[in-house]
N, C-alpha and C positions, 0 to 999 in steps of 0.2 A: 780485841780493841778496847782501849782504856776507857774510863768513864768515869771522869773527876770533875768536880764542879765548885765553884765559888759564885758569890752574888756579883751581879752585874755582867753585861757583855763584855766580850766576844765571846763565841764558843768555836772551836776546832772541831774538826774530822778528818779522817784519811781514808780514801778508798783505793784500792789496787785492781788495776785492770789487766789481764794477762793472758796467754794460752801457757800452763804451766806442762805441757804435754811434750817430753823431747823423744827423739828416736835413740836407740840404743847406741851409748857412747855419746850424746849429743853432751854440749858443755856450755851455752850461750843460752841466758834467760833474758827475757826483756819484759818489761812492765811499765805501765804509766800509772803514777801515782798523783792521784788529784787531792790537793789540801784545800779544803772550805773554812772559812771564816766568816760567822752570822752573828749579826745582832750586836755589830760594833757600830764604825761611822758609815761612810758613802763606800759605795762600790768601786770595786776595781774595773769594772768594766766587761767582767763576764759574766753570764747568767749562773746564778748559782744551782747547784745538782739538789736532788730532793734530800732533804732532812735524813741524816743517819744516827742511830739511836747511839751508836759509841762516840760522843764527843765530850770536850773540856769547855768549861765557862771560865772565864778569867774576870776578874775587876779590873776596871782602868780608870786611872783619875782623870778627868776632866782637862786639867790644865799641866798633866804630866809630859809635856812638849815644849819645843824651842824650835824656830825656824829663822835661817838666815837667807835674806834676798841680796844676791849678788849681780849687779847691774853693770855692764860694761859702758865704760866712761870714755874709750878710747876715742882719737880722733876720727877714725872713721865712721864714728856714730854721729858725726854732723853732715853726713851725705847719704841721702838729702837731709834737710834740718828737722824734716818731721821725724825722722827715724828716733832722735832724742827725744822728742816730745812724746812720741807713742811709747817710748820706753819708761819715761815718768809716769805715763796715764796708767800704764799696764802696772806699775809696781804699788801705785797707789790703789789700783783695783784689788790687787792681791791683799794688801794691808786691809782695807775693808773687809777682806773673807776671813783675816786671824780672830779665832774666837778668843771672849774674854780669859783671860788667865794664862794665856801662851806667851813665853816669852821669846822676843823676836828683835831682830837688829836688820839693819839695811848697810850693805857695803858696796862701796863704787869701786869698779877695777878699771885700773890701766895697766901701766908697768909695774905700779905699785897697789897695794889694797889700802882704801881708806874707808874708815868709820864714817859713815854719813850719820845714822842714827842707831843709839842714841849717844854714842861716843865712848871714851876713855875705858874701853875695855868692858864695856858691860852689854846687856841684854835689858830691855824694858818689857815691862808685863803688859799686855794687850788689855787696855779699856778704850772707852770713847775717847778720852782725853790723850794718852799716849798714841792711839792711831791719828788724832788730829796734828799731833806734834810731829809725827814722822811725815806724813803726807807733806806737810809744811817745808820738812827739812829737803824735800825731794827738788826743792828749787835750787838746790845746791850743785844738783846733778847736773855737770856740763862736760863737753866731749872735748879731750885733749890729751895726749899721751899714747902710750902703747899698748899691748898686750901681754901679760904674763899671766895665765889663768892658776897657776901653782900657786901664786901668793895671795890669790883670793880666796882659794881653797884652804889655803892653812890660815887665814884670818878667821875665816868662818869655823874652823875645827876649834880654835882657840876660843873663839866667842861661845859656841854652842857647848862647849863641854866645861865653862862657868858655871854652867845650869846645873842644878841638880833633879835631872830629868831623864826618863828612860827615853824618848823618841825625839830623837835629832833628826832635822831634815834641812836640806839646802836647796835654792832654787837658782840657778843659773843661766844669765843670758849673756850671748856674745854674736858680733855681727862679723868677727874677722877671726883670722888664723892666730895662732900663738907665737907670735914672731920674736916676744922679746923675753924669752926664756928658752933655754935648750930642751928639746923634747924629754933628755933625761932628768931635768928639773921638774917638769911635768909629772913625769913617770914616778919620781921619788915623793911628789906631794901626793898622787893619789893613793901611794902605797902606805905613806903615813895616815891619811885620812881614811883609807876604808875601813869597812867596820865599825868607824866612830860616828858616822852618821850616812844616811842616805841623799842622794842627789839627783834632781831631775835638771836636765840641761837643753835648752833651747838654741836654735843658731836662727837667726834673723836676717832675711836679705839671702845674697847668694855669694858673699864672700868668703863665708867661713869653710873649714875643712871638716867632711862630713864624719871621717874615720876619727877625729879628734874629738869631737863633739858626743859622737856616740861610745867612744872608747872611755870618755868621762862617766857617761852615765852608766855604762857597764861596769865598771871598776866601782862605783859607789851605790849599785844596785838600785838605780833610779830609771827613769824613763828618758829617752830623746827624742827632739821631733824638730821638725822645720817650720818657722815662722815665715814664709816667702815674702809675705805682704807685713809691713810694721803694723799697718790698721789691726791687725787680727791678735795684736798682744796682748790687750786688754782681756778679750775672752779667754784666751789660751792660759793667762796668768791666773785669773781668777780659777778657771777647772783646775788647774796644778794646786792652788793652795785649797781649792775645796777637797781635793783629795788627801792631800797632806792633813788638813785638820781631821780627817776623817779615819786617821792611822790611830790605832787604840794600843797595839802590842809591838813591842820592838825586839830585835835582836832572836828572832825564832830560830831556830836552827833544824834542818833536817839530817836526823842522825840514822846512818846506815851501820847494822852489825850483819856481820857474816860468819858463818861457820868455818872453822880449820878446813883448810884447801881451796876455799872460794874466794874470789876476787871480785872488787868492783872495776868493771872496764871503764864507765863512763856514767856521769850524773849530768843531765841538763835541764834546765827550766824550760818547756817546749810552749805553754801559754800564759798569759797572753802574748809573750815575745819570746824569742828564743835567746838562751843565755845560757853558755857554758858554765858547769860549775866544777867540773872533774878537779883541776887544779887548785880549788881553793880549801879542800878538804884540811881540817885540822883533827888530829888524832883525839877520841876522847875516850879512850879504854882499850882492852884487848880487843882485836877484830873489830874495832868499832871508831867511825868517824863521823864528823858534823860537817854540813854543808849549810853555808851562811843563805837565808831568804830573804832578811832584812825586816821591813816594818809592815803589818797587816791592819786593814780595816775589815769592812766589808767584801768579801773577794773571794775568788778561787782561781788556784793557780794549778798547772799540770807539770810534771816532772816526769822525764825517762830515763829508768833507771836500767843498767845492763851489767848482768853479773856474769861472770863465768865459775862453773862449778865443776869440781872432779867428776869424771865420766863414771857412769853407773850402768848397770844391766836393767834389762827389761824387768818390770814389777818394783824396782825400789824408787824411793820418794825421800825427798829431804826439803827442809827450808833452806831456802836459796839466800835470803836476807829477811832481816827485821826492820821495817820501816818506823822509826818513832819521830814524832814533832816535839822537840823540846825547847824549853825555855829557863836561860841560866837564872839562878837566884843570887842575891848580894853576899850569901855565905859560899859561894861555890858550888853549891847543888844543882841541880835541873828539876824541872817539873815537867813531866811527860805529859804532853798536852792530848795525845792520840796515836795509835799504832795500827800498822798493818803488816801483813804477811805476804812475802813472795816465794813461791814454790815451786820445786822441780819434781816431775813424774816422769818417768823413763816408761816408754810403751813400745810395743810392736804393731800398733794400731795407726799406720801411714796417714790415713785422713786427719786422725787427731794430732799426730807430730808434726804435720806440714801446713795446720793451719794457723793463719796468721791473724792474730788479735786485731780488731778494726781498730783500736784505739794507738796501737803500736805502728801498724800499717799507716795510717794518717799523719801521725806525727813524723814518723821518717820520712815522709812525702815532704811536710814542712820545712824539714830541716834542709833536705835538698833544694827545695824552693828558694830559701834564704841563699844558700850556696851560689845557686846558678845566677841568682841575680847580680851578685857580688863581682862573681867572676866574669858575667855579661858585660856588666859596664865597664870593669877593667880594661876587657877586651876593645871594647867601643873606643874608650879613651886612648888606648894604644893604637888605633886603626886597624884592628884586627876585625874585618869587618865579617869574614866567615864565622869566625869564632862566636862574636857577640851574636849573630843571628841564631846559631845554633843554640846557644846557653838559653839567650831569652825566649825562644822559640821553646824550648824544654819548659823554661819558668811560665811561659801561657798556657802550656798542656798543663803542668802541675796546678797551677791555681786554678783553671777551668774543671779540673778533675775533683780536688778537694773543696770546692764551694767558696775560696777565698776571692770574694766579688772586688774588696777594697783592693787588693794586691792586683787583681786582673785590669781592674780602670787605671791603676798607674802605670802597668806595663803596655796599655793601649795607647798612651800620651808617648812612648819611645819607640815602639813599633807598630808597623800595620799589620794587624791579626787577619791572615788568610782562611787560616781552620785552626781553631783554638784545639779541638779534639787530638789533632795530629802534631800540634805545635809548628804549624807551618806559618813563619812571619817574614816581615821585611823590615830591616830597619829605616826610620822614618829618614829625610836627609837632613831637616832640621828639627831639632829637640830644644824648648826651652829649658835653659839652665836650672830653673827652680823646678821643672817637672821631672828632669834626671835626679836632682838632689832629692826632692821629695820621694822617687822610687827608691833610692839607695839608703835614706834613713830610715825608712819604714820597711826596710824588705825582711827585717826579722819579724815582725808582726804576724802572728797565727789566727787561725780560726779553730774553733772546736770541731770536732769529729761530728759529721751529720748523726742525727738519731735514727735508728732504724726504724 
């Protein structure tokens, strides 16, 4: 494991959890890679593992960041009228949380994108005066017009990339469906903006499309959530901005090198949320590829890496993959922050080769949990009671077995749980739309493996 340091935080480390033993001829190697950043800003919400001696410390500039707030101002934000007022209050609370020296702007979004503050294609630099001016400008936010989120994202991209900073972040609030541009236009905007800034997305109320909002956050390596009651916006926006202000390092890549004959089957982030990364690979050298992880503060994340290796006989062993955490530099080079190794060892010890690593088993279950929730809710919407009951019952069983109490509570608002251990449930006759949307939006949130 690498051990390189500069003054000032944060520090990075990589740990690999796996069962390296395969039966004779076995080919599939699974590993959970835990990446931890400590000593930076705010925590990402997961408990940090014990310190590891192999880590890298990076210096971070306190004002090396820019953020754009995108606030839905479409006509539906006027129903009820308190919704727009709550959005203004939430945006003001977020502005108050921006630290001195950070560049920022506010964009009002309808079927067009409008610069609310500071205007003229510029970003303001946060201090007491500009924060006050920005909050005063929020009086100009009024509801009217349609919804074209792709235009909001493109304006945020232009503003953020006008700043000479490494950390670029967006916060997006919408209360409705993206009805005034085509799905292709939004997809094109996401493809154009992905990798240029991260973006957290929030749906307020219950008239927005879950898959649309979660898709935006996923493409932009941000978080997605529901704020069913608009009165909760200020607290949510404050938390989002506090987390954004805690980011210290951007554009960190998970680099996987594999030897001749080995192939990466998939790479997924599995904690704190499920995120498929396999298709986001960019080649970085012979038998080497990088997977984006976005910006980091004080936090820990887990990744599931699956490698297919050439089959071999008993007693042979090989390096299945080398995992590196890398940070691009301005001159085209990269700094290696930390490394870990994934191994394969062939054995005739049946007990050793059939043992499933606890971390791998746990996250395989968490991935299935997310899948059956989504599929069960889709069946419920389609009127397939038997299919929905079976899938959501399996979700209850998985949530109980893994200790995912938050998801279990959300499931209990959609089904009546008869027996959690066996997954025996009944669909509720009436379910509040907000409860169903909350379960769908948060279905990819995971818990870490229980400590033995």
